[in-house]
A tleap script that builds the chain and sets N, CA, C and O, in Angstrom:
source leaprc.protein.ff14SB
mol = sequence {
  NMET LYS SER VAL LYS PRO LEU PHE PHE SER
  LEU VAL ILE ILE PHE VAL VAL LEU VAL VAL
  VAL GLN ASN VAL ASN VAL PHE MET ASP GLU
  LYS VAL LEU ARG LEU ASN LEU TRP VAL TRP
  ARG GLY GLU SER PRO PRO VAL PRO LEU SER
  VAL TYR PHE LEU GLY PHE LEU LEU ILE GLY
  LEU LEU VAL SER TYR PHE TYR GLY LEU GLY
  GLU ARG PHE ARG ALA LYS LYS THR ILE GLN
  ASN HIE LEU GLU THR VAL ARG LYS GLN GLU
  GLU GLU ILE LYS ALA LEU LYS SER LEU PRO
  LEU ALA GLU GLU THR ALA SER PRO LYS GLU
  SER GLU SER CALA
}
set mol.1.N position { 17.122 -10.727 1.846 }
set mol.1.CA position { 16.246 -9.534 2.392 }
set mol.1.C position { 14.914 -10.351 2.889 }
set mol.1.O position { 14.176 -9.941 3.785 }
set mol.2.N position { 14.727 -11.547 2.177 }
set mol.2.CA position { 13.421 -12.304 2.328 }
set mol.2.C position { 13.269 -13.334 3.086 }
set mol.2.O position { 12.284 -14.063 3.206 }
set mol.3.N position { 14.626 -13.389 3.771 }
set mol.3.CA position { 14.871 -14.471 4.780 }
set mol.3.C position { 14.802 -13.522 6.107 }
set mol.3.O position { 14.229 -13.939 7.114 }
set mol.4.N position { 15.365 -12.325 6.074 }
set mol.4.CA position { 15.484 -11.441 7.247 }
set mol.4.C position { 14.147 -10.818 7.611 }
set mol.4.O position { 14.095 -10.338 8.744 }
set mol.5.N position { 13.212 -10.750 6.964 }
set mol.5.CA position { 11.940 -10.144 7.191 }
set mol.5.C position { 11.102 -11.057 7.732 }
set mol.5.O position { 10.413 -10.634 8.660 }
set mol.6.N position { 10.962 -12.188 7.419 }
set mol.6.CA position { 10.094 -13.013 8.485 }
set mol.6.C position { 10.748 -13.337 10.042 }
set mol.6.O position { 10.094 -13.535 11.066 }
set mol.7.N position { 12.047 -13.330 9.919 }
set mol.7.CA position { 12.849 -13.342 11.268 }
set mol.7.C position { 12.347 -12.191 12.054 }
set mol.7.O position { 11.703 -12.338 13.092 }
set mol.8.N position { 12.714 -10.817 11.442 }
set mol.8.CA position { 12.256 -9.674 12.150 }
set mol.8.C position { 10.940 -9.643 12.909 }
set mol.8.O position { 10.601 -9.415 14.070 }
set mol.9.N position { 10.274 -10.005 11.638 }
set mol.9.CA position { 8.756 -9.856 12.365 }
set mol.9.C position { 8.526 -11.175 13.304 }
set mol.9.O position { 7.692 -10.933 14.176 }
set mol.10.N position { 8.879 -12.080 13.341 }
set mol.10.CA position { 8.924 -13.095 14.566 }
set mol.10.C position { 9.413 -12.888 15.951 }
set mol.10.O position { 8.765 -13.189 16.954 }
set mol.11.N position { 10.870 -12.232 15.944 }
set mol.11.CA position { 11.270 -11.520 16.940 }
set mol.11.C position { 10.527 -10.530 17.667 }
set mol.11.O position { 10.417 -10.604 18.891 }
set mol.12.N position { 9.862 -9.347 16.798 }
set mol.12.CA position { 8.816 -8.567 17.112 }
set mol.12.C position { 7.848 -9.144 17.929 }
set mol.12.O position { 7.550 -8.610 18.998 }
set mol.13.N position { 7.233 -10.350 17.485 }
set mol.13.CA position { 6.014 -11.100 17.907 }
set mol.13.C position { 6.134 -11.772 19.243 }
set mol.13.O position { 5.232 -11.830 20.079 }
set mol.14.N position { 7.270 -12.245 19.354 }
set mol.14.CA position { 7.926 -12.768 20.468 }
set mol.14.C position { 8.128 -11.572 21.616 }
set mol.14.O position { 7.634 -11.567 22.744 }
set mol.15.N position { 8.648 -10.964 21.255 }
set mol.15.CA position { 8.932 -9.484 22.047 }
set mol.15.C position { 7.679 -9.061 22.773 }
set mol.15.O position { 7.557 -8.771 23.963 }
set mol.16.N position { 6.793 -9.084 21.837 }
set mol.16.CA position { 5.073 -8.442 22.215 }
set mol.16.C position { 4.448 -9.333 23.228 }
set mol.16.O position { 3.861 -8.984 24.252 }
set mol.17.N position { 4.617 -10.276 22.882 }
set mol.17.CA position { 3.937 -11.533 23.682 }
set mol.17.C position { 4.800 -11.611 25.184 }
set mol.17.O position { 4.171 -11.643 26.242 }
set mol.18.N position { 6.242 -11.636 25.154 }
set mol.18.CA position { 6.821 -11.457 26.475 }
set mol.18.C position { 6.562 -10.261 27.132 }
set mol.18.O position { 6.815 -10.288 28.336 }
set mol.19.N position { 6.174 -9.327 26.729 }
set mol.19.CA position { 5.714 -7.685 27.485 }
set mol.19.C position { 4.552 -8.164 27.849 }
set mol.19.O position { 4.427 -8.287 29.067 }
set mol.20.N position { 3.427 -8.557 27.037 }
set mol.20.CA position { 2.050 -8.855 27.466 }
set mol.20.C position { 2.006 -10.136 28.638 }
set mol.20.O position { 1.446 -9.851 29.696 }
set mol.21.N position { 2.465 -11.263 28.518 }
set mol.21.CA position { 2.744 -11.943 29.826 }
set mol.21.C position { 3.121 -11.392 31.009 }
set mol.21.O position { 2.500 -11.381 32.072 }
set mol.22.N position { 4.243 -10.911 30.730 }
set mol.22.CA position { 5.135 -10.287 32.033 }
set mol.22.C position { 4.298 -9.319 32.546 }
set mol.22.O position { 4.319 -9.236 33.774 }
set mol.23.N position { 3.471 -8.465 31.879 }
set mol.23.CA position { 2.598 -7.316 32.334 }
set mol.23.C position { 1.284 -7.656 32.345 }
set mol.23.O position { 0.461 -6.771 32.109 }
set mol.24.N position { 0.884 -8.895 32.600 }
set mol.24.CA position { -0.718 -9.008 32.382 }
set mol.24.C position { -1.551 -8.259 33.698 }
set mol.24.O position { -2.716 -7.865 33.645 }
set mol.25.N position { -0.929 -8.199 34.508 }
set mol.25.CA position { -2.126 -7.048 35.804 }
set mol.25.C position { -2.150 -5.995 34.895 }
set mol.25.O position { -3.217 -5.726 34.343 }
set mol.26.N position { -0.795 -5.134 34.568 }
set mol.26.CA position { -1.159 -3.843 34.088 }
set mol.26.C position { -2.171 -3.888 32.830 }
set mol.26.O position { -2.959 -2.957 32.666 }
set mol.27.N position { -2.138 -4.918 32.002 }
set mol.27.CA position { -3.166 -5.007 30.942 }
set mol.27.C position { -4.696 -5.023 31.302 }
set mol.27.O position { -5.644 -4.470 30.744 }
set mol.28.N position { -4.636 -5.822 32.397 }
set mol.28.CA position { -6.180 -6.265 33.048 }
set mol.28.C position { -6.180 -5.281 33.970 }
set mol.28.O position { -6.780 -5.721 34.950 }
set mol.29.N position { -5.832 -4.223 34.155 }
set mol.29.CA position { -6.318 -2.920 35.125 }
set mol.29.C position { -7.421 -2.486 34.387 }
set mol.29.O position { -7.423 -2.204 33.188 }
set mol.30.N position { -8.445 -2.444 35.240 }
set mol.30.CA position { -9.682 -1.523 34.612 }
set mol.30.C position { -9.702 -0.028 34.586 }
set mol.30.O position { -9.170 0.488 35.569 }
set mol.31.N position { -10.087 0.612 33.881 }
set mol.31.CA position { -9.654 2.276 33.865 }
set mol.31.C position { -11.316 2.625 33.240 }
set mol.31.O position { -11.991 1.881 32.529 }
set mol.32.N position { -11.640 3.819 33.700 }
set mol.32.CA position { -12.726 4.477 33.142 }
set mol.32.C position { -12.152 5.624 32.281 }
set mol.32.O position { -11.166 6.299 32.578 }
set mol.33.N position { -12.878 5.743 31.218 }
set mol.33.CA position { -12.804 7.015 30.108 }
set mol.33.C position { -13.570 7.929 30.476 }
set mol.33.O position { -14.783 7.770 30.339 }
set mol.34.N position { -12.929 9.393 31.166 }
set mol.34.CA position { -14.572 10.328 31.443 }
set mol.34.C position { -13.941 11.542 30.177 }
set mol.34.O position { -12.795 11.764 29.787 }
set mol.35.N position { -15.006 12.026 29.875 }
set mol.35.CA position { -14.829 13.212 29.105 }
set mol.35.C position { -15.874 14.390 29.603 }
set mol.35.O position { -17.067 14.260 29.325 }
set mol.36.N position { -15.549 15.201 30.125 }
set mol.36.CA position { -15.761 16.613 30.553 }
set mol.36.C position { -16.181 17.745 29.852 }
set mol.36.O position { -15.473 18.742 29.994 }
set mol.37.N position { -17.051 17.826 29.209 }
set mol.37.CA position { -17.164 19.033 28.274 }
set mol.37.C position { -17.925 20.120 29.008 }
set mol.37.O position { -18.202 19.744 30.147 }
set mol.38.N position { -18.355 21.350 28.730 }
set mol.38.CA position { -18.683 22.449 29.623 }
set mol.38.C position { -20.264 21.947 29.516 }
set mol.38.O position { -20.753 22.216 30.613 }
set mol.39.N position { -21.167 21.401 28.763 }
set mol.39.CA position { -22.082 21.314 28.656 }
set mol.39.C position { -22.864 19.788 29.240 }
set mol.39.O position { -23.973 19.778 29.775 }
set mol.40.N position { -22.053 18.612 29.010 }
set mol.40.CA position { -22.084 17.733 29.161 }
set mol.40.C position { -20.931 16.659 29.804 }
set mol.40.O position { -19.733 16.824 29.575 }
set mol.41.N position { -21.310 15.826 30.423 }
set mol.41.CA position { -19.790 14.901 31.084 }
set mol.41.C position { -20.369 13.718 31.061 }
set mol.41.O position { -21.486 13.406 31.474 }
set mol.42.N position { -19.387 12.939 30.453 }
set mol.42.CA position { -19.411 11.504 30.116 }
set mol.42.C position { -18.322 10.351 30.847 }
set mol.42.O position { -17.101 10.394 30.998 }
set mol.43.N position { -19.129 9.531 31.143 }
set mol.43.CA position { -18.205 8.431 31.669 }
set mol.43.C position { -18.540 6.748 31.361 }
set mol.43.O position { -19.591 6.113 31.450 }
set mol.44.N position { -17.142 6.342 30.958 }
set mol.44.CA position { -17.461 4.886 30.817 }
set mol.44.C position { -17.275 3.842 31.296 }
set mol.44.O position { -16.237 3.817 31.958 }
set mol.45.N position { -17.952 2.706 31.262 }
set mol.45.CA position { -17.951 1.356 32.270 }
set mol.45.C position { -16.323 1.183 32.601 }
set mol.45.O position { -15.413 1.588 31.879 }
set mol.46.N position { -16.220 0.666 33.537 }
set mol.46.CA position { -14.388 0.295 33.847 }
set mol.46.C position { -14.529 -0.862 32.552 }
set mol.46.O position { -15.503 -1.507 32.166 }
set mol.47.N position { -13.155 -0.817 32.090 }
set mol.47.CA position { -12.819 -1.548 30.893 }
set mol.47.C position { -11.182 -1.672 30.985 }
set mol.47.O position { -10.349 -0.785 31.168 }
set mol.48.N position { -11.020 -3.063 30.796 }
set mol.48.CA position { -9.462 -3.210 30.938 }
set mol.48.C position { -8.203 -2.819 29.835 }
set mol.48.O position { -8.348 -3.279 28.703 }
set mol.49.N position { -7.258 -2.186 30.040 }
set mol.49.CA position { -6.180 -1.648 29.431 }
set mol.49.C position { -6.123 -2.103 28.417 }
set mol.49.O position { -5.841 -1.347 27.487 }
set mol.50.N position { -6.357 -3.498 28.149 }
set mol.50.CA position { -5.969 -4.267 26.617 }
set mol.50.C position { -6.908 -3.877 25.580 }
set mol.50.O position { -6.565 -3.811 24.399 }
set mol.51.N position { -8.079 -3.618 25.985 }
set mol.51.CA position { -8.966 -3.341 25.058 }
set mol.51.C position { -8.993 -2.047 24.382 }
set mol.51.O position { -9.385 -1.881 23.227 }
set mol.52.N position { -8.491 -1.008 25.279 }
set mol.52.CA position { -7.886 0.346 24.506 }
set mol.52.C position { -6.857 0.235 23.527 }
set mol.52.O position { -6.857 0.809 22.438 }
set mol.53.N position { -5.797 -0.689 24.057 }
set mol.53.CA position { -4.633 -0.763 23.376 }
set mol.53.C position { -5.281 -1.437 22.203 }
set mol.53.O position { -4.684 -1.120 21.174 }
set mol.54.N position { -6.321 -2.280 21.973 }
set mol.54.CA position { -6.711 -2.976 20.831 }
set mol.54.C position { -7.488 -2.035 19.936 }
set mol.54.O position { -7.297 -1.903 18.727 }
set mol.55.N position { -8.352 -1.422 20.638 }
set mol.55.CA position { -9.221 -0.261 20.116 }
set mol.55.C position { -8.465 0.470 19.310 }
set mol.55.O position { -8.627 0.527 18.091 }
set mol.56.N position { -7.449 1.170 20.059 }
set mol.56.CA position { -6.542 2.035 19.227 }
set mol.56.C position { -5.403 1.658 18.211 }
set mol.56.O position { -4.786 2.340 17.393 }
set mol.57.N position { -5.340 0.215 18.585 }
set mol.57.CA position { -4.333 -0.272 17.420 }
set mol.57.C position { -5.411 -0.362 16.234 }
set mol.57.O position { -5.129 0.131 15.142 }
set mol.58.N position { -6.631 -0.982 16.447 }
set mol.58.CA position { -7.613 -0.611 14.866 }
set mol.58.C position { -7.852 0.463 14.334 }
set mol.58.O position { -7.620 0.766 13.164 }
set mol.59.N position { -8.428 1.238 15.320 }
set mol.59.CA position { -7.828 2.623 14.562 }
set mol.59.C position { -7.076 3.069 13.593 }
set mol.59.O position { -7.347 3.416 12.444 }
set mol.60.N position { -5.816 3.008 14.354 }
set mol.60.CA position { -4.654 3.238 13.450 }
set mol.60.C position { -4.615 2.664 12.065 }
set mol.60.O position { -4.362 3.348 11.073 }
set mol.61.N position { -4.928 1.122 12.033 }
set mol.61.CA position { -4.877 0.483 11.008 }
set mol.61.C position { -6.239 0.832 9.778 }
set mol.61.O position { -6.118 0.674 8.564 }
set mol.62.N position { -7.351 1.273 10.409 }
set mol.62.CA position { -8.207 1.758 9.405 }
set mol.62.C position { -7.591 3.133 9.284 }
set mol.62.O position { -8.204 3.570 8.310 }
set mol.63.N position { -6.983 3.832 9.564 }
set mol.63.CA position { -6.273 5.386 9.357 }
set mol.63.C position { -5.569 5.089 8.250 }
set mol.63.O position { -5.711 5.540 7.114 }
set mol.64.N position { -4.680 4.177 8.719 }
set mol.64.CA position { -3.617 3.945 7.554 }
set mol.64.C position { -4.261 3.420 6.155 }
set mol.64.O position { -3.993 3.820 5.022 }
set mol.65.N position { -4.970 2.650 6.456 }
set mol.65.CA position { -5.590 1.870 5.435 }
set mol.65.C position { -6.592 3.155 4.227 }
set mol.65.O position { -6.641 3.239 3.000 }
set mol.66.N position { -7.124 3.809 5.136 }
set mol.66.CA position { -7.961 4.908 4.056 }
set mol.66.C position { -6.910 5.727 3.678 }
set mol.66.O position { -7.077 6.275 2.589 }
set mol.67.N position { -5.612 6.032 4.404 }
set mol.67.CA position { -5.140 6.937 3.662 }
set mol.67.C position { -4.427 6.513 2.939 }
set mol.67.O position { -3.888 7.450 2.349 }
set mol.68.N position { -3.897 5.134 2.440 }
set mol.68.CA position { -3.570 4.342 1.241 }
set mol.68.C position { -4.209 4.178 0.350 }
set mol.68.O position { -3.827 4.132 -0.819 }
set mol.69.N position { -5.531 4.036 0.846 }
set mol.69.CA position { -6.699 3.728 -0.343 }
set mol.69.C position { -6.664 4.731 -1.151 }
set mol.69.O position { -6.780 4.311 -2.302 }
set mol.70.N position { -6.527 6.225 -1.096 }
set mol.70.CA position { -6.387 7.054 -2.284 }
set mol.70.C position { -5.146 6.723 -2.814 }
set mol.70.O position { -5.352 6.172 -3.895 }
set mol.71.N position { -3.957 6.791 -2.574 }
set mol.71.CA position { -2.961 6.362 -3.099 }
set mol.71.C position { -2.856 5.056 -3.945 }
set mol.71.O position { -1.918 4.931 -4.734 }
set mol.72.N position { -3.703 4.176 -3.814 }
set mol.72.CA position { -3.748 2.608 -4.267 }
set mol.72.C position { -4.748 3.095 -5.701 }
set mol.72.O position { -4.520 2.570 -6.791 }
set mol.73.N position { -5.689 3.991 -5.561 }
set mol.73.CA position { -6.463 4.515 -6.902 }
set mol.73.C position { -5.366 5.405 -7.674 }
set mol.73.O position { -5.149 5.216 -8.871 }
set mol.74.N position { -4.905 6.070 -7.167 }
set mol.74.CA position { -3.993 7.048 -7.878 }
set mol.74.C position { -3.215 6.168 -8.824 }
set mol.74.O position { -3.181 6.399 -10.032 }
set mol.75.N position { -2.548 5.083 -8.217 }
set mol.75.CA position { -1.488 4.204 -8.818 }
set mol.75.C position { -2.113 3.470 -10.098 }
set mol.75.O position { -1.751 3.503 -11.274 }
set mol.76.N position { -3.389 2.658 -9.350 }
set mol.76.CA position { -4.421 2.264 -10.577 }
set mol.76.C position { -4.491 2.830 -11.805 }
set mol.76.O position { -4.544 2.220 -12.873 }
set mol.77.N position { -4.491 4.324 -11.600 }
set mol.77.CA position { -5.012 5.071 -12.643 }
set mol.77.C position { -3.783 5.189 -13.731 }
set mol.77.O position { -3.745 4.970 -14.942 }
set mol.78.N position { -2.932 5.569 -12.915 }
set mol.78.CA position { -1.330 5.402 -13.897 }
set mol.78.C position { -1.005 4.436 -14.611 }
set mol.78.O position { -0.472 4.418 -15.720 }
set mol.79.N position { -1.479 3.282 -13.670 }
set mol.79.CA position { -0.895 1.775 -14.291 }
set mol.79.C position { -1.877 1.709 -15.750 }
set mol.79.O position { -1.403 1.477 -16.862 }
set mol.80.N position { -3.105 1.927 -15.513 }
set mol.80.CA position { -3.748 1.879 -16.495 }
set mol.80.C position { -3.463 2.803 -17.804 }
set mol.80.O position { -3.565 2.367 -18.951 }
set mol.81.N position { -3.142 3.959 -17.525 }
set mol.81.CA position { -2.950 4.935 -18.558 }
set mol.81.C position { -1.304 4.254 -19.041 }
set mol.81.O position { -1.255 4.303 -20.270 }
set mol.82.N position { -0.463 3.869 -18.669 }
set mol.82.CA position { 0.807 3.210 -18.922 }
set mol.82.C position { 0.423 1.987 -19.678 }
set mol.82.O position { 1.194 1.638 -20.572 }
set mol.83.N position { -0.618 1.302 -19.465 }
set mol.83.CA position { -0.879 0.196 -20.146 }
set mol.83.C position { -1.653 0.367 -21.695 }
set mol.83.O position { -1.568 -0.373 -22.675 }
set mol.84.N position { -2.372 1.536 -21.523 }
set mol.84.CA position { -3.087 2.350 -22.555 }
set mol.84.C position { -1.870 2.607 -23.674 }
set mol.84.O position { -1.944 2.280 -24.858 }
set mol.85.N position { -0.763 3.250 -23.051 }
set mol.85.CA position { 0.368 3.984 -23.957 }
set mol.85.C position { 0.997 2.616 -24.445 }
set mol.85.O position { 1.017 2.303 -25.635 }
set mol.86.N position { 1.450 1.917 -23.545 }
set mol.86.CA position { 2.197 0.564 -24.396 }
set mol.86.C position { 1.317 0.244 -25.537 }
set mol.86.O position { 1.775 0.156 -26.676 }
set mol.87.N position { -0.033 0.054 -25.245 }
set mol.87.CA position { -0.624 -0.912 -26.218 }
set mol.87.C position { -0.784 0.006 -27.742 }
set mol.87.O position { -0.961 -0.493 -28.854 }
set mol.88.N position { -0.677 1.322 -27.446 }
set mol.88.CA position { -0.711 2.378 -28.806 }
set mol.88.C position { 0.706 2.370 -29.381 }
set mol.88.O position { 0.972 2.576 -30.565 }
set mol.89.N position { 1.587 2.108 -28.408 }
set mol.89.CA position { 3.083 1.996 -28.964 }
set mol.89.C position { 3.285 0.567 -30.057 }
set mol.89.O position { 3.959 0.362 -31.066 }
set mol.90.N position { 2.440 -0.143 -29.348 }
set mol.90.CA position { 2.845 -1.523 -29.930 }
set mol.90.C position { 1.905 -1.586 -31.150 }
set mol.90.O position { 2.247 -2.460 -31.947 }
set mol.91.N position { 0.938 -0.970 -31.461 }
set mol.91.CA position { 0.109 -0.779 -32.510 }
set mol.91.C position { 0.769 -0.161 -33.532 }
set mol.91.O position { 0.617 -0.602 -34.671 }
set mol.92.N position { 1.649 1.011 -33.282 }
set mol.92.CA position { 2.287 1.685 -34.190 }
set mol.92.C position { 3.068 1.021 -34.672 }
set mol.92.O position { 2.995 0.896 -35.895 }
set mol.93.N position { 4.243 0.248 -33.875 }
set mol.93.CA position { 5.139 -0.785 -33.736 }
set mol.93.C position { 4.885 -1.571 -35.013 }
set mol.93.O position { 5.722 -1.768 -35.894 }
set mol.94.N position { 3.313 -2.101 -35.001 }
set mol.94.CA position { 3.094 -3.216 -35.954 }
set mol.94.C position { 2.928 -2.889 -37.262 }
set mol.94.O position { 3.210 -3.564 -38.252 }
set mol.95.N position { 2.230 -1.305 -37.162 }
set mol.95.CA position { 2.078 -0.513 -38.410 }
set mol.95.C position { 3.235 0.173 -39.084 }
set mol.95.O position { 3.066 0.781 -40.141 }
set mol.96.N position { 4.361 0.091 -38.516 }
set mol.96.CA position { 5.925 0.363 -39.189 }
set mol.96.C position { 6.500 -0.976 -39.465 }
set mol.96.O position { 7.553 -0.990 -40.102 }
set mol.97.N position { 6.009 -2.046 -39.108 }
set mol.97.CA position { 6.683 -3.225 -39.582 }
set mol.97.C position { 6.062 -3.628 -40.648 }
set mol.97.O position { 6.656 -4.252 -41.527 }
set mol.98.N position { 4.600 -3.285 -40.726 }
set mol.98.CA position { 3.873 -3.979 -42.028 }
set mol.98.C position { 4.522 -2.925 -43.368 }
set mol.98.O position { 4.237 -3.199 -44.534 }
set mol.99.N position { 5.347 -1.801 -43.045 }
set mol.99.CA position { 5.432 -0.744 -44.304 }
set mol.99.C position { 6.591 -1.134 -45.051 }
set mol.99.O position { 7.403 -1.583 -44.242 }
set mol.100.N position { 7.063 -1.175 -46.253 }
set mol.100.CA position { 7.822 -1.544 -46.976 }
set mol.100.C position { 9.088 -0.551 -46.554 }
set mol.100.O position { 9.006 0.622 -46.190 }
set mol.101.N position { 10.271 -1.356 -46.708 }
set mol.101.CA position { 11.319 -0.678 -46.688 }
set mol.101.C position { 11.702 0.225 -47.858 }
set mol.101.O position { 11.293 -0.156 -48.955 }
set mol.102.N position { 12.482 1.462 -47.819 }
set mol.102.CA position { 12.615 2.335 -48.504 }
set mol.102.C position { 13.523 1.810 -49.535 }
set mol.102.O position { 13.211 1.868 -50.724 }
set mol.103.N position { 14.444 1.386 -49.202 }
set mol.103.CA position { 15.514 0.684 -49.925 }
set mol.103.C position { 15.417 -0.670 -51.124 }
set mol.103.O position { 16.109 -1.046 -52.070 }
set mol.104.N position { 13.984 -1.174 -50.376 }
set mol.104.CA position { 13.594 -2.215 -51.167 }
set mol.104.C position { 12.955 -1.723 -52.397 }
set mol.104.O position { 13.030 -2.389 -53.429 }
set mol.105.N position { 12.106 -0.191 -52.337 }
set mol.105.CA position { 11.457 0.395 -53.600 }
set mol.105.C position { 12.490 0.709 -54.234 }
set mol.105.O position { 12.570 0.247 -55.372 }
set mol.106.N position { 13.394 1.410 -53.834 }
set mol.106.CA position { 14.199 2.347 -54.850 }
set mol.106.C position { 14.825 1.380 -55.934 }
set mol.106.O position { 14.910 0.205 -55.578 }
set mol.107.N position { 15.169 1.621 -56.904 }
set mol.107.CA position { 15.755 1.025 -57.898 }
set mol.107.C position { 17.244 0.861 -57.657 }
set mol.107.O position { 17.904 1.856 -57.360 }
set mol.108.N position { 17.956 -0.620 -57.793 }
set mol.108.CA position { 18.943 -0.329 -57.899 }
set mol.108.C position { 20.161 0.472 -58.166 }
set mol.108.O position { 21.270 0.446 -57.632 }
set mol.109.N position { 19.697 1.153 -59.078 }
set mol.109.CA position { 20.918 2.174 -59.840 }
set mol.109.C position { 20.649 3.681 -59.146 }
set mol.109.O position { 21.446 4.610 -59.275 }
set mol.110.N position { 19.506 3.760 -58.456 }
set mol.110.CA position { 19.186 5.122 -57.690 }
set mol.110.C position { 20.099 4.826 -56.465 }
set mol.110.O position { 20.785 5.812 -56.195 }
set mol.111.N position { 20.282 3.919 -55.764 }
set mol.111.CA position { 21.146 3.586 -54.713 }
set mol.111.C position { 22.347 3.714 -54.463 }
set mol.111.O position { 22.965 4.073 -53.462 }
set mol.112.N position { 22.778 3.220 -55.977 }
set mol.112.CA position { 24.247 2.896 -56.227 }
set mol.112.C position { 24.629 4.590 -56.580 }
set mol.112.O position { 25.670 4.975 -56.048 }
set mol.113.N position { 24.049 5.383 -57.231 }
set mol.113.CA position { 24.568 6.775 -57.852 }
set mol.113.C position { 24.407 7.728 -56.324 }
set mol.113.O position { 25.056 8.766 -56.196 }
set mol.114.N position { 23.484 7.234 -55.235 }
set mol.114.CA position { 23.288 8.174 -53.824 }
set mol.114.C position { 24.332 8.293 -53.099 }
set mol.114.O position { 24.291 8.952 -52.060 }
savepdb mol mol.pdb
quit
């Protein structure tokens, strides 16, 4: 799987480059964004479509980053809780290892009769 992933991403990048190079006229075509509200009307200066594509790509990346940020904090908290549990259990294991065994403290006659 490790060798397939870079190959797949390389193919995707090559495909994107081919699409952009073959359609450079479309990406350089300038468009105007218009917003017509009932109380206000706005219009942007002409901007190439490639700028719009990059802008929406960046907006999507930011949205996905902030969406995953909460998951990352929850995972970090869970990991800290698990590490604390592991630490407590290791302390308990050390305490149990230091206790003498019940068989060693009992006399040999008591263990034979039992």
